[in-house]
PyMOL Python script that loads the backbone (N, CA, C, O; Angstrom):
from pymol import cmd

cmd.read_pdbstr("""\
ATOM      1  N   MET A   1     103.191  90.127  89.558  1.00  0.00           N
ATOM      2  CA  MET A   1     101.514  89.430  91.061  1.00  0.00           C
ATOM      3  C   MET A   1     102.001  89.086  91.854  1.00  0.00           C
ATOM      4  O   MET A   1     102.892  88.237  91.868  1.00  0.00           O
ATOM      5  N   ILE A   2     101.186  90.104  93.410  1.00  0.00           N
ATOM      6  CA  ILE A   2     101.650  90.179  94.503  1.00  0.00           C
ATOM      7  C   ILE A   2     100.423  89.328  95.276  1.00  0.00           C
ATOM      8  O   ILE A   2      99.243  89.669  95.183  1.00  0.00           O
ATOM      9  N   ARG A   3     100.801  88.369  95.919  1.00  0.00           N
ATOM     10  CA  ARG A   3      99.441  87.504  96.553  1.00  0.00           C
ATOM     11  C   ARG A   3     100.305  87.532  97.837  1.00  0.00           C
ATOM     12  O   ARG A   3     101.525  87.684  97.903  1.00  0.00           O
ATOM     13  N   TYR A   4      99.140  87.296  99.160  1.00  0.00           N
ATOM     14  CA  TYR A   4      98.667  87.136 100.275  1.00  0.00           C
ATOM     15  C   TYR A   4      98.443  85.619 100.439  1.00  0.00           C
ATOM     16  O   TYR A   4      97.719  85.272  99.506  1.00  0.00           O
ATOM     17  N   ASP A   5      98.801  84.393 101.349  1.00  0.00           N
ATOM     18  CA  ASP A   5      98.175  83.428 101.949  1.00  0.00           C
ATOM     19  C   ASP A   5      98.481  83.362 103.142  1.00  0.00           C
ATOM     20  O   ASP A   5      99.537  83.819 103.579  1.00  0.00           O
ATOM     21  N   PHE A   6      97.733  82.869 103.742  1.00  0.00           N
ATOM     22  CA  PHE A   6      97.621  82.837 105.804  1.00  0.00           C
ATOM     23  C   PHE A   6      96.758  81.593 105.418  1.00  0.00           C
ATOM     24  O   PHE A   6      95.782  81.691 104.675  1.00  0.00           O
ATOM     25  N   ASP A   7      97.179  80.419 105.968  1.00  0.00           N
ATOM     26  CA  ASP A   7      96.752  78.904 105.608  1.00  0.00           C
ATOM     27  C   ASP A   7      98.293  78.150 106.598  1.00  0.00           C
ATOM     28  O   ASP A   7      99.504  78.100 106.383  1.00  0.00           O
ATOM     29  N   PHE A   8      97.169  77.568 107.951  1.00  0.00           N
ATOM     30  CA  PHE A   8      97.186  76.670 108.860  1.00  0.00           C
ATOM     31  C   PHE A   8      97.877  75.653 108.159  1.00  0.00           C
ATOM     32  O   PHE A   8      99.086  75.448 108.262  1.00  0.00           O
ATOM     33  N   LYS A   9      97.196  75.106 107.541  1.00  0.00           N
ATOM     34  CA  LYS A   9      96.902  73.421 106.975  1.00  0.00           C
ATOM     35  C   LYS A   9      97.703  73.173 105.688  1.00  0.00           C
ATOM     36  O   LYS A   9      97.602  72.153 105.006  1.00  0.00           O
ATOM     37  N   SER A  10      98.338  73.992 105.483  1.00  0.00           N
ATOM     38  CA  SER A  10      99.719  74.405 104.107  1.00  0.00           C
ATOM     39  C   SER A  10     101.002  74.221 105.974  1.00  0.00           C
ATOM     40  O   SER A  10     101.558  73.180 106.325  1.00  0.00           O
ATOM     41  N   TYR A  11     101.044  75.136 106.474  1.00  0.00           N
ATOM     42  CA  TYR A  11     102.050  75.403 107.371  1.00  0.00           C
ATOM     43  C   TYR A  11     103.348  73.916 107.025  1.00  0.00           C
ATOM     44  O   TYR A  11     102.939  72.854 106.555  1.00  0.00           O
ATOM     45  N   TYR A  12     104.620  74.106 107.309  1.00  0.00           N
ATOM     46  CA  TYR A  12     105.936  73.174 107.023  1.00  0.00           C
ATOM     47  C   TYR A  12     106.403  74.156 107.521  1.00  0.00           C
ATOM     48  O   TYR A  12     106.521  75.177 106.843  1.00  0.00           O
ATOM     49  N   GLU A  13     106.805  74.114 108.876  1.00  0.00           N
ATOM     50  CA  GLU A  13     108.250  74.523 109.222  1.00  0.00           C
ATOM     51  C   GLU A  13     109.701  74.923 108.156  1.00  0.00           C
ATOM     52  O   GLU A  13     110.278  73.924 107.727  1.00  0.00           O
ATOM     53  N   GLY A  14     110.225  76.147 107.774  1.00  0.00           N
ATOM     54  CA  GLY A  14     110.989  75.836 107.327  1.00  0.00           C
ATOM     55  C   GLY A  14     110.931  76.043 105.715  1.00  0.00           C
ATOM     56  O   GLY A  14     111.837  76.322 104.931  1.00  0.00           O
ATOM     57  N   LEU A  15     109.642  75.825 105.513  1.00  0.00           N
ATOM     58  CA  LEU A  15     109.380  75.657 103.580  1.00  0.00           C
ATOM     59  C   LEU A  15     107.762  76.383 103.369  1.00  0.00           C
ATOM     60  O   LEU A  15     107.337  76.916 102.344  1.00  0.00           O
ATOM     61  N   HIS A  16     107.296  76.266 104.232  1.00  0.00           N
ATOM     62  CA  HIS A  16     105.927  76.845 103.622  1.00  0.00           C
ATOM     63  C   HIS A  16     105.237  77.690 105.333  1.00  0.00           C
ATOM     64  O   HIS A  16     104.645  77.095 106.235  1.00  0.00           O
ATOM     65  N   PRO A  17     105.599  79.206 105.275  1.00  0.00           N
ATOM     66  CA  PRO A  17     105.369  79.441 106.324  1.00  0.00           C
ATOM     67  C   PRO A  17     103.435  79.715 106.362  1.00  0.00           C
ATOM     68  O   PRO A  17     102.757  79.843 105.342  1.00  0.00           O
ATOM     69  N   VAL A  18     102.980  79.742 107.548  1.00  0.00           N
ATOM     70  CA  VAL A  18     101.223  80.017 107.561  1.00  0.00           C
ATOM     71  C   VAL A  18     101.434  81.222 107.165  1.00  0.00           C
ATOM     72  O   VAL A  18     101.055  81.252 105.994  1.00  0.00           O
ATOM     73  N   SER A  19     101.688  81.881 107.363  1.00  0.00           N
ATOM     74  CA  SER A  19     101.462  83.674 106.340  1.00  0.00           C
ATOM     75  C   SER A  19     102.800  83.857 105.911  1.00  0.00           C
ATOM     76  O   SER A  19     103.885  83.862 106.493  1.00  0.00           O
ATOM     77  N   HIS A  20     102.427  84.008 104.715  1.00  0.00           N
ATOM     78  CA  HIS A  20     103.939  84.654 103.298  1.00  0.00           C
ATOM     79  C   HIS A  20     102.888  85.503 102.617  1.00  0.00           C
ATOM     80  O   HIS A  20     101.694  85.799 102.669  1.00  0.00           O
ATOM     81  N   ILE A  21     104.228  85.771 101.815  1.00  0.00           N
ATOM     82  CA  ILE A  21     104.024  86.404 100.224  1.00  0.00           C
ATOM     83  C   ILE A  21     104.469  85.742  99.211  1.00  0.00           C
ATOM     84  O   ILE A  21     105.653  85.403  99.220  1.00  0.00           O
ATOM     85  N   HIS A  22     103.422  85.324  97.835  1.00  0.00           N
ATOM     86  CA  HIS A  22     104.253  85.195  96.400  1.00  0.00           C
ATOM     87  C   HIS A  22     104.124  86.609  96.199  1.00  0.00           C
ATOM     88  O   HIS A  22     103.414  87.568  96.500  1.00  0.00           O
ATOM     89  N   ILE A  23     105.660  86.125  95.221  1.00  0.00           N
ATOM     90  CA  ILE A  23     105.791  87.494  94.386  1.00  0.00           C
ATOM     91  C   ILE A  23     105.910  87.208  92.962  1.00  0.00           C
ATOM     92  O   ILE A  23     107.103  86.999  92.745  1.00  0.00           O
ATOM     93  N   GLY A  24     105.254  87.105  91.928  1.00  0.00           N
ATOM     94  CA  GLY A  24     105.573  86.389  90.418  1.00  0.00           C
ATOM     95  C   GLY A  24     104.204  85.050  90.763  1.00  0.00           C
ATOM     96  O   GLY A  24     103.498  84.780  91.734  1.00  0.00           O
ATOM     97  N   ASN A  25     104.411  84.375  89.056  1.00  0.00           N
ATOM     98  CA  ASN A  25     103.247  83.453  89.164  1.00  0.00           C
ATOM     99  C   ASN A  25     103.849  82.319  88.867  1.00  0.00           C
ATOM    100  O   ASN A  25     105.004  82.171  88.466  1.00  0.00           O
ATOM    101  N   LYS A  26     102.989  81.468  89.084  1.00  0.00           N
ATOM    102  CA  LYS A  26     103.158  80.094  89.438  1.00  0.00           C
ATOM    103  C   LYS A  26     104.737  79.992  89.671  1.00  0.00           C
ATOM    104  O   LYS A  26     105.629  80.089  88.827  1.00  0.00           O
ATOM    105  N   ASN A  27     104.823  79.803  90.839  1.00  0.00           N
ATOM    106  CA  ASN A  27     105.909  79.926  91.319  1.00  0.00           C
ATOM    107  C   ASN A  27     106.335  79.029  92.841  1.00  0.00           C
ATOM    108  O   ASN A  27     105.438  78.243  93.146  1.00  0.00           O
ATOM    109  N   GLN A  28     107.224  79.026  93.563  1.00  0.00           N
ATOM    110  CA  GLN A  28     107.162  78.294  94.618  1.00  0.00           C
ATOM    111  C   GLN A  28     107.796  79.660  95.968  1.00  0.00           C
ATOM    112  O   GLN A  28     107.926  79.565  97.189  1.00  0.00           O
ATOM    113  N   ILE A  29     108.022  80.674  95.126  1.00  0.00           N
ATOM    114  CA  ILE A  29     108.775  81.701  96.214  1.00  0.00           C
ATOM    115  C   ILE A  29     107.738  82.600  97.129  1.00  0.00           C
ATOM    116  O   ILE A  29     107.082  83.601  96.839  1.00  0.00           O
ATOM    117  N   ARG A  30     107.843  81.914  98.235  1.00  0.00           N
ATOM    118  CA  ARG A  30     107.294  82.212 100.066  1.00  0.00           C
ATOM    119  C   ARG A  30     108.531  83.570 100.276  1.00  0.00           C
ATOM    120  O   ARG A  30     109.761  83.513 100.243  1.00  0.00           O
ATOM    121  N   LEU A  31     107.516  84.849 100.518  1.00  0.00           N
ATOM    122  CA  LEU A  31     107.771  85.460 101.985  1.00  0.00           C
ATOM    123  C   LEU A  31     107.569  85.370 103.223  1.00  0.00           C
ATOM    124  O   LEU A  31     106.777  86.250 103.560  1.00  0.00           O
ATOM    125  N   GLY A  32     107.923  84.680 104.155  1.00  0.00           N
ATOM    126  CA  GLY A  32     107.487  84.085 104.979  1.00  0.00           C
ATOM    127  C   GLY A  32     107.393  86.277 106.289  1.00  0.00           C
ATOM    128  O   GLY A  32     108.165  87.195 106.566  1.00  0.00           O
ATOM    129  N   ILE A  33     105.752  85.841 106.583  1.00  0.00           N
ATOM    130  CA  ILE A  33     105.687  87.141 107.653  1.00  0.00           C
ATOM    131  C   ILE A  33     105.183  86.952 109.366  1.00  0.00           C
ATOM    132  O   ILE A  33     104.040  87.297 109.668  1.00  0.00           O
ATOM    133  N   PRO A  34     105.636  86.680 109.878  1.00  0.00           N
ATOM    134  CA  PRO A  34     105.090  86.147 111.161  1.00  0.00           C
ATOM    135  C   PRO A  34     104.214  87.257 111.733  1.00  0.00           C
ATOM    136  O   PRO A  34     104.267  87.671 112.891  1.00  0.00           O
ATOM    137  N   LEU A  35     103.348  87.711 110.704  1.00  0.00           N
ATOM    138  CA  LEU A  35     102.509  88.499 111.414  1.00  0.00           C
ATOM    139  C   LEU A  35     101.280  88.050 110.643  1.00  0.00           C
ATOM    140  O   LEU A  35     101.322  86.965 110.063  1.00  0.00           O
ATOM    141  N   ILE A  36      99.939  88.976 110.582  1.00  0.00           N
ATOM    142  CA  ILE A  36      98.984  88.331 109.984  1.00  0.00           C
ATOM    143  C   ILE A  36      98.391  89.699 109.396  1.00  0.00           C
ATOM    144  O   ILE A  36      97.712  90.381 110.163  1.00  0.00           O
ATOM    145  N   LEU A  37      98.607  90.150 108.062  1.00  0.00           N
ATOM    146  CA  LEU A  37      98.655  91.286 107.425  1.00  0.00           C
ATOM    147  C   LEU A  37      96.713  90.927 107.249  1.00  0.00           C
ATOM    148  O   LEU A  37      95.931  90.061 106.857  1.00  0.00           O
ATOM    149  N   SER A  38      96.755  92.302 107.860  1.00  0.00           N
ATOM    150  CA  SER A  38      94.848  92.768 107.040  1.00  0.00           C
ATOM    151  C   SER A  38      94.895  93.337 105.649  1.00  0.00           C
ATOM    152  O   SER A  38      96.008  93.781 105.370  1.00  0.00           O
ATOM    153  N   PRO A  39      93.939  93.452 104.644  1.00  0.00           N
ATOM    154  CA  PRO A  39      93.795  93.750 103.398  1.00  0.00           C
ATOM    155  C   PRO A  39      94.560  95.521 103.486  1.00  0.00           C
ATOM    156  O   PRO A  39      95.606  95.805 102.902  1.00  0.00           O
ATOM    157  N   LYS A  40      93.895  96.345 104.189  1.00  0.00           N
ATOM    158  CA  LYS A  40      94.951  97.358 104.131  1.00  0.00           C
ATOM    159  C   LYS A  40      96.253  97.535 103.983  1.00  0.00           C
ATOM    160  O   LYS A  40      96.795  98.154 103.068  1.00  0.00           O
ATOM    161  N   VAL A  41      97.007  96.743 105.296  1.00  0.00           N
ATOM    162  CA  VAL A  41      98.391  96.868 105.258  1.00  0.00           C
ATOM    163  C   VAL A  41      98.633  96.679 103.569  1.00  0.00           C
ATOM    164  O   VAL A  41      98.832  97.594 102.770  1.00  0.00           O
ATOM    165  N   PHE A  42      98.537  94.868 103.203  1.00  0.00           N
ATOM    166  CA  PHE A  42      98.816  94.213 102.244  1.00  0.00           C
ATOM    167  C   PHE A  42      98.367  95.533 101.196  1.00  0.00           C
ATOM    168  O   PHE A  42      99.269  96.139 100.617  1.00  0.00           O
ATOM    169  N   LEU A  43      96.637  96.012 100.952  1.00  0.00           N
ATOM    170  CA  LEU A  43      96.898  96.974 100.057  1.00  0.00           C
ATOM    171  C   LEU A  43      97.778  97.925  99.493  1.00  0.00           C
ATOM    172  O   LEU A  43      98.069  98.398  98.394  1.00  0.00           O
ATOM    173  N   ASN A  44      98.191  98.047 101.106  1.00  0.00           N
ATOM    174  CA  ASN A  44      99.316  99.601 100.992  1.00  0.00           C
ATOM    175  C   ASN A  44     100.570  99.150 101.146  1.00  0.00           C
ATOM    176  O   ASN A  44     101.359  99.957 101.638  1.00  0.00           O
ATOM    177  N   PHE A  45     101.187  97.533 100.719  1.00  0.00           N
ATOM    178  CA  PHE A  45     102.571  96.869 100.435  1.00  0.00           C
ATOM    179  C   PHE A  45     101.985  97.485  98.934  1.00  0.00           C
ATOM    180  O   PHE A  45     102.082  98.677  98.643  1.00  0.00           O
ATOM    181  N   VAL A  46     101.438  96.578  98.150  1.00  0.00           N
ATOM    182  CA  VAL A  46     100.994  95.984  96.817  1.00  0.00           C
ATOM    183  C   VAL A  46     101.710  97.194  96.089  1.00  0.00           C
ATOM    184  O   VAL A  46     102.644  97.161  95.287  1.00  0.00           O
ATOM    185  N   LEU A  47     100.547  98.976  96.930  1.00  0.00           N
ATOM    186  CA  LEU A  47     100.746  99.926  96.378  1.00  0.00           C
ATOM    187  C   LEU A  47     101.630 100.598  96.511  1.00  0.00           C
ATOM    188  O   LEU A  47     101.663 101.582  95.773  1.00  0.00           O
ATOM    189  N   ARG A  48     102.712 100.411  97.454  1.00  0.00           N
ATOM    190  CA  ARG A  48     104.248 100.886  98.108  1.00  0.00           C
ATOM    191  C   ARG A  48     104.995  99.930  97.053  1.00  0.00           C
ATOM    192  O   ARG A  48     105.814 100.742  96.620  1.00  0.00           O
ATOM    193  N   GLN A  49     105.226  98.850  96.423  1.00  0.00           N
ATOM    194  CA  GLN A  49     105.356  97.840  96.134  1.00  0.00           C
ATOM    195  C   GLN A  49     105.527  98.367  94.564  1.00  0.00           C
ATOM    196  O   GLN A  49     106.672  98.350  94.112  1.00  0.00           O
ATOM    197  N   ASN A  50     104.344  98.877  93.631  1.00  0.00           N
ATOM    198  CA  ASN A  50     104.333  99.160  92.426  1.00  0.00           C
ATOM    199  C   ASN A  50     104.344 100.585  91.477  1.00  0.00           C
ATOM    200  O   ASN A  50     104.836 100.714  90.356  1.00  0.00           O
ATOM    201  N   TYR A  51     103.825 101.336  92.082  1.00  0.00           N
ATOM    202  CA  TYR A  51     103.327 102.438  92.396  1.00  0.00           C
ATOM    203  C   TYR A  51     104.141 103.475  93.373  1.00  0.00           C
ATOM    204  O   TYR A  51     103.646 104.034  94.352  1.00  0.00           O
ATOM    205  N   PRO A  52     105.740 103.646  92.824  1.00  0.00           N
ATOM    206  CA  PRO A  52     106.248 104.347  94.017  1.00  0.00           C
ATOM    207  C   PRO A  52     105.854 105.632  94.121  1.00  0.00           C
ATOM    208  O   PRO A  52     105.659 106.170  95.211  1.00  0.00           O
ATOM    209  N   ALA A  53     105.699 106.252  92.922  1.00  0.00           N
ATOM    210  CA  ALA A  53     105.424 108.239  92.801  1.00  0.00           C
ATOM    211  C   ALA A  53     103.547 107.970  93.295  1.00  0.00           C
ATOM    212  O   ALA A  53     102.971 108.762  94.042  1.00  0.00           O
ATOM    213  N   TYR A  54     103.283 107.489  93.064  1.00  0.00           N
ATOM    214  CA  TYR A  54     101.540 107.072  93.820  1.00  0.00           C
ATOM    215  C   TYR A  54     101.938 107.805  95.338  1.00  0.00           C
ATOM    216  O   TYR A  54     101.838 108.926  95.835  1.00  0.00           O
ATOM    217  N   TRP A  55     102.436 106.492  95.736  1.00  0.00           N
ATOM    218  CA  TRP A  55     102.688 106.347  97.299  1.00  0.00           C
ATOM    219  C   TRP A  55     103.642 107.569  97.389  1.00  0.00           C
ATOM    220  O   TRP A  55     103.083 108.374  98.134  1.00  0.00           O
ATOM    221  N   LYS A  56     104.821 108.067  96.968  1.00  0.00           N
ATOM    222  CA  LYS A  56     105.429 108.935  97.583  1.00  0.00           C
ATOM    223  C   LYS A  56     104.203 110.098  97.691  1.00  0.00           C
ATOM    224  O   LYS A  56     103.785 110.464  98.789  1.00  0.00           O
ATOM    225  N   GLY A  57     103.755 110.556  96.596  1.00  0.00           N
ATOM    226  CA  GLY A  57     102.375 111.295  96.806  1.00  0.00           C
ATOM    227  C   GLY A  57     101.547 111.458  98.235  1.00  0.00           C
ATOM    228  O   GLY A  57     101.140 112.508  98.731  1.00  0.00           O
ATOM    229  N   MET A  58     101.397 109.897  98.829  1.00  0.00           N
ATOM    230  CA  MET A  58     100.555 109.678  99.688  1.00  0.00           C
ATOM    231  C   MET A  58     101.343 110.203 101.215  1.00  0.00           C
ATOM    232  O   MET A  58     100.746 110.728 102.155  1.00  0.00           O
ATOM    233  N   ILE A  59     102.743 109.917 101.156  1.00  0.00           N
ATOM    234  CA  ILE A  59     103.305 109.978 102.176  1.00  0.00           C
ATOM    235  C   ILE A  59     103.927 111.368 102.667  1.00  0.00           C
ATOM    236  O   ILE A  59     104.254 111.801 103.772  1.00  0.00           O
ATOM    237  N   ALA A  60     103.957 112.058 100.907  1.00  0.00           N
ATOM    238  CA  ALA A  60     103.906 113.487 101.245  1.00  0.00           C
ATOM    239  C   ALA A  60     102.871 114.032 101.400  1.00  0.00           C
ATOM    240  O   ALA A  60     103.019 115.252 101.475  1.00  0.00           O
ATOM    241  N   ASN A  61     102.106 113.781 101.465  1.00  0.00           N
ATOM    242  CA  ASN A  61     100.371 114.834 101.296  1.00  0.00           C
ATOM    243  C   ASN A  61      99.460 114.547 102.344  1.00  0.00           C
ATOM    244  O   ASN A  61      98.374 115.085 102.561  1.00  0.00           O
ATOM    245  N   SER A  62     100.137 113.460 103.090  1.00  0.00           N
ATOM    246  CA  SER A  62      98.576 113.154 103.910  1.00  0.00           C
ATOM    247  C   SER A  62      99.311 112.587 105.591  1.00  0.00           C
ATOM    248  O   SER A  62      99.771 111.474 105.846  1.00  0.00           O
ATOM    249  N   ASP A  63      99.243 113.327 106.157  1.00  0.00           N
ATOM    250  CA  ASP A  63      99.203 113.566 107.612  1.00  0.00           C
ATOM    251  C   ASP A  63      98.768 112.158 108.620  1.00  0.00           C
ATOM    252  O   ASP A  63      99.382 111.343 109.308  1.00  0.00           O
ATOM    253  N   ILE A  64      97.345 112.427 108.248  1.00  0.00           N
ATOM    254  CA  ILE A  64      95.937 111.760 108.659  1.00  0.00           C
ATOM    255  C   ILE A  64      96.784 110.374 108.265  1.00  0.00           C
ATOM    256  O   ILE A  64      97.304 109.589 109.059  1.00  0.00           O
ATOM    257  N   TRP A  65      96.765 110.282 106.348  1.00  0.00           N
ATOM    258  CA  TRP A  65      96.712 108.927 105.839  1.00  0.00           C
ATOM    259  C   TRP A  65      97.774 107.482 106.653  1.00  0.00           C
ATOM    260  O   TRP A  65      97.646 106.293 106.942  1.00  0.00           O
ATOM    261  N   LYS A  66      99.079 108.879 106.754  1.00  0.00           N
ATOM    262  CA  LYS A  66     100.102 107.765 107.405  1.00  0.00           C
ATOM    263  C   LYS A  66      99.276 107.556 108.702  1.00  0.00           C
ATOM    264  O   LYS A  66      98.363 106.731 108.730  1.00  0.00           O
ATOM    265  N   LYS A  67      99.704 108.533 110.084  1.00  0.00           N
ATOM    266  CA  LYS A  67      99.149 108.404 110.863  1.00  0.00           C
ATOM    267  C   LYS A  67      98.482 106.730 110.989  1.00  0.00           C
ATOM    268  O   LYS A  67      99.127 105.908 111.638  1.00  0.00           O
ATOM    269  N   THR A  68      97.179 106.328 110.328  1.00  0.00           N
ATOM    270  CA  THR A  68      96.231 105.356 110.472  1.00  0.00           C
ATOM    271  C   THR A  68      96.589 104.492 109.538  1.00  0.00           C
ATOM    272  O   THR A  68      95.837 103.554 109.276  1.00  0.00           O
ATOM    273  N   TYR A  69      97.856 104.665 108.841  1.00  0.00           N
ATOM    274  CA  TYR A  69      98.242 103.008 108.489  1.00  0.00           C
ATOM    275  C   TYR A  69      99.595 102.967 109.448  1.00  0.00           C
ATOM    276  O   TYR A  69      99.944 101.906 109.965  1.00  0.00           O
ATOM    277  N   ILE A  70      99.971 103.597 109.549  1.00  0.00           N
ATOM    278  CA  ILE A  70     101.569 103.179 111.343  1.00  0.00           C
ATOM    279  C   ILE A  70     100.490 102.735 111.993  1.00  0.00           C
ATOM    280  O   ILE A  70     100.323 101.573 111.621  1.00  0.00           O
ATOM    281  N   ASN A  71      99.667 103.038 112.767  1.00  0.00           N
ATOM    282  CA  ASN A  71      98.877 102.461 113.724  1.00  0.00           C
ATOM    283  C   ASN A  71      98.898 101.310 112.757  1.00  0.00           C
ATOM    284  O   ASN A  71     100.028 101.008 112.373  1.00  0.00           O
ATOM    285  N   GLU A  72      97.468 100.292 112.069  1.00  0.00           N
ATOM    286  CA  GLU A  72      97.491  99.720 111.282  1.00  0.00           C
ATOM    287  C   GLU A  72      97.956  98.418 111.757  1.00  0.00           C
ATOM    288  O   GLU A  72      97.405  97.505 112.372  1.00  0.00           O
ATOM    289  N   LYS A  73     100.064  98.747 110.920  1.00  0.00           N
ATOM    290  CA  LYS A  73     100.708  98.468 110.577  1.00  0.00           C
ATOM    291  C   LYS A  73     101.182  97.978 112.214  1.00  0.00           C
ATOM    292  O   LYS A  73     101.072  96.756 112.315  1.00  0.00           O
ATOM    293  N   SER A  74     101.655  98.607 113.444  1.00  0.00           N
ATOM    294  CA  SER A  74     101.720  98.179 114.458  1.00  0.00           C
ATOM    295  C   SER A  74     100.711  98.166 115.357  1.00  0.00           C
ATOM    296  O   SER A  74     100.694  98.807 116.408  1.00  0.00           O
ATOM    297  N   ASN A  75      99.555  97.171 114.801  1.00  0.00           N
ATOM    298  CA  ASN A  75      98.097  96.799 115.352  1.00  0.00           C
ATOM    299  C   ASN A  75      98.661  95.439 114.585  1.00  0.00           C
ATOM    300  O   ASN A  75      98.046  94.559 115.188  1.00  0.00           O
ATOM    301  N   LEU A  76      99.141  95.049 114.008  1.00  0.00           N
ATOM    302  CA  LEU A  76      98.434  92.968 113.674  1.00  0.00           C
ATOM    303  C   LEU A  76      98.647  92.899 114.883  1.00  0.00           C
ATOM    304  O   LEU A  76      99.007  93.589 115.836  1.00  0.00           O
ATOM    305  N   GLU A  77      98.278  91.696 114.563  1.00  0.00           N
ATOM    306  CA  GLU A  77      98.818  90.203 115.107  1.00  0.00           C
ATOM    307  C   GLU A  77      99.623  89.398 115.095  1.00  0.00           C
ATOM    308  O   GLU A  77      99.307  88.706 114.128  1.00  0.00           O
ATOM    309  N   GLY A  78     100.816  88.832 115.684  1.00  0.00           N
ATOM    310  CA  GLY A  78     101.337  88.005 115.169  1.00  0.00           C
ATOM    311  C   GLY A  78     100.827  86.751 115.002  1.00  0.00           C
ATOM    312  O   GLY A  78      99.759  86.556 115.582  1.00  0.00           O
ATOM    313  N   VAL A  79     101.270  85.871 114.394  1.00  0.00           N
ATOM    314  CA  VAL A  79     101.710  84.378 114.366  1.00  0.00           C
ATOM    315  C   VAL A  79     101.689  84.006 115.337  1.00  0.00           C
ATOM    316  O   VAL A  79     102.310  84.542 116.254  1.00  0.00           O
ATOM    317  N   ASP A  80     100.889  82.845 115.489  1.00  0.00           N
ATOM    318  CA  ASP A  80     100.744  82.064 116.880  1.00  0.00           C
ATOM    319  C   ASP A  80     102.235  81.382 116.644  1.00  0.00           C
ATOM    320  O   ASP A  80     102.796  81.012 115.612  1.00  0.00           O
ATOM    321  N   LEU A  81     102.657  81.369 118.088  1.00  0.00           N
ATOM    322  CA  LEU A  81     104.064  80.929 117.539  1.00  0.00           C
ATOM    323  C   LEU A  81     104.334  79.458 117.122  1.00  0.00           C
ATOM    324  O   LEU A  81     105.383  78.930 116.752  1.00  0.00           O
ATOM    325  N   LYS A  82     102.570  78.737 117.359  1.00  0.00           N
ATOM    326  CA  LYS A  82     103.431  77.337 117.100  1.00  0.00           C
ATOM    327  C   LYS A  82     103.379  76.762 115.675  1.00  0.00           C
ATOM    328  O   LYS A  82     103.256  75.585 115.338  1.00  0.00           O
ATOM    329  N   PHE A  83     103.552  78.313 114.607  1.00  0.00           N
ATOM    330  CA  PHE A  83     103.219  78.227 113.876  1.00  0.00           C
ATOM    331  C   PHE A  83     104.662  79.635 112.915  1.00  0.00           C
ATOM    332  O   PHE A  83     104.477  80.512 112.070  1.00  0.00           O
ATOM    333  N   TRP A  84     105.840  79.191 113.588  1.00  0.00           N
ATOM    334  CA  TRP A  84     106.654  80.329 113.372  1.00  0.00           C
ATOM    335  C   TRP A  84     107.964  79.634 114.491  1.00  0.00           C
ATOM    336  O   TRP A  84     108.011  80.168 115.599  1.00  0.00           O
ATOM    337  N   ASN A  85     108.607  78.911 114.314  1.00  0.00           N
ATOM    338  CA  ASN A  85     109.547  78.225 114.757  1.00  0.00           C
ATOM    339  C   ASN A  85     110.916  78.650 113.814  1.00  0.00           C
ATOM    340  O   ASN A  85     110.960  79.252 112.741  1.00  0.00           O
ATOM    341  N   THR A  86     112.130  78.026 114.752  1.00  0.00           N
ATOM    342  CA  THR A  86     113.412  78.270 114.209  1.00  0.00           C
ATOM    343  C   THR A  86     113.802  77.820 112.704  1.00  0.00           C
ATOM    344  O   THR A  86     114.828  78.137 112.101  1.00  0.00           O
ATOM    345  N   MET A  87     113.071  77.259 112.383  1.00  0.00           N
ATOM    346  CA  MET A  87     113.611  77.119 111.379  1.00  0.00           C
ATOM    347  C   MET A  87     112.878  78.451 110.325  1.00  0.00           C
ATOM    348  O   MET A  87     113.715  79.092 109.691  1.00  0.00           O
ATOM    349  N   ASP A  88     111.742  78.766 110.178  1.00  0.00           N
ATOM    350  CA  ASP A  88     111.388  79.751 110.106  1.00  0.00           C
ATOM    351  C   ASP A  88     111.938  81.056 110.295  1.00  0.00           C
ATOM    352  O   ASP A  88     111.853  81.920 109.423  1.00  0.00           O
ATOM    353  N   TYR A  89     112.547  81.252 111.494  1.00  0.00           N
ATOM    354  CA  TYR A  89     113.359  82.428 111.902  1.00  0.00           C
ATOM    355  C   TYR A  89     114.568  82.164 111.148  1.00  0.00           C
ATOM    356  O   TYR A  89     115.134  83.254 111.073  1.00  0.00           O
ATOM    357  N   SER A  90     115.300  81.238 110.514  1.00  0.00           N
ATOM    358  CA  SER A  90     116.142  80.987 110.320  1.00  0.00           C
ATOM    359  C   SER A  90     116.360  81.580 108.455  1.00  0.00           C
ATOM    360  O   SER A  90     117.416  81.884 107.900  1.00  0.00           O
ATOM    361  N   GLU A  91     115.242  81.577 107.996  1.00  0.00           N
ATOM    362  CA  GLU A  91     115.172  81.850 106.576  1.00  0.00           C
ATOM    363  C   GLU A  91     115.062  83.652 106.693  1.00  0.00           C
ATOM    364  O   GLU A  91     114.976  84.349 107.704  1.00  0.00           O
ATOM    365  N   PHE A  92     115.103  84.033 105.290  1.00  0.00           N
ATOM    366  CA  PHE A  92     115.058  85.529 105.399  1.00  0.00           C
ATOM    367  C   PHE A  92     113.388  85.087 105.192  1.00  0.00           C
ATOM    368  O   PHE A  92     112.813  84.094 104.748  1.00  0.00           O
ATOM    369  N   TYR A  93     112.866  86.701 105.904  1.00  0.00           N
ATOM    370  CA  TYR A  93     111.490  86.648 106.214  1.00  0.00           C
ATOM    371  C   TYR A  93     111.036  88.332 106.407  1.00  0.00           C
ATOM    372  O   TYR A  93     111.789  88.894 107.203  1.00  0.00           O
ATOM    373  N   LEU A  94     110.125  89.093 105.924  1.00  0.00           N
ATOM    374  CA  LEU A  94     109.208  89.987 106.164  1.00  0.00           C
ATOM    375  C   LEU A  94     108.895  90.007 107.641  1.00  0.00           C
ATOM    376  O   LEU A  94     108.529  88.995 108.237  1.00  0.00           O
ATOM    377  N   THR A  95     109.091  91.524 108.381  1.00  0.00           N
ATOM    378  CA  THR A  95     108.473  91.858 109.090  1.00  0.00           C
ATOM    379  C   THR A  95     108.690  93.089 109.925  1.00  0.00           C
ATOM    380  O   THR A  95     107.861  93.413 110.775  1.00  0.00           O
TER     381      THR A  95
END
""", "prot")
cmd.dss("prot")
cmd.show_as("cartoon", "prot")
cmd.util.cbc("prot")
cmd.orient("prot")
């Protein structure tokens, strides 16, 4: 199971990032992300991680898809810096 959370109310510096991915079920694993993921970018992350053969076909056969995906990922909005501080940068996180 892979889940994306974006929650201002639960932010706690160095412990609970405002933007993060959970991997697994009923655990406390949170991989912080200093970006706000769009549904398409999150879906592509899930496809890449769970279906590598399908992903390989997508990136090998569709230049339009690649350009669209890269463009969308490049244009993601960053998390407001009041929700991404020194301790958040000190942890391992996804970029």
